[in-house]
N, C-alpha and C positions, 0 to 999 in steps of 0.2 A: 378301686373301692366298690367290694356287690355291693346290691341292691338290699341287702338284708339291713345296713346301715343307715340307709339313706331311708327306708321307712320304717325305723324304729325298733328292730327287733330285739330282744334283750338280747340275745344269744348269740348275735353277730353273725348267724350262721344263717347257709341257704337252707331253702326248702328241701334239699337234694342231704345236705349235706346233716341234714335234723334227721330227716330218714334211716340216714348209715349209722348216725351215733344209737339213735331209737335202735334197730336191728344187731349195736354192738352190746345195748345196754340188757338187750332182753336175750339174745343168748349167752353174757357173760351169766344173767341174772340165773339161766336154766340152769350150766354147765356147775357151777359152786354147787347148788342144789342137787343135781343130778349127783355129787360128789361128795358130798355128804358138810358142808359150807365149807369146802375146801381143798383149793386146785397144790397138787404136788407138786414139784418143777420139772418133774418127768412129763407130767400129762401136758404140760403149756402147748408143742406141737400141737396135740389134737385139738386142743382147743383153740387155736387158733385158726387151726384149717375149719372149724363148725361153725366160728366169729366170721369167715371167708366167705365161706357156701351163706350167711350168712344178709349179710352183705351185699353179696353176684346179685342173690333175689331180690332185696330191696333195688338193686341198680337195672336188674333185666325189667321189673315194671315202670318205671319211667320212661 
């Protein structure tokens, strides 16, 4: 069991996973805005790559 459950975090996520979740959400939001509120299937690999970069940045800061 993670410490998040012990301290009563409602998400049940560790601080690292919260940071990763937030990085993913920020990048998805940016990508959707950049692509006119729609991500085409052909764009999924690029979107996934950009999300991976944001997650890597988050992990490097930890």
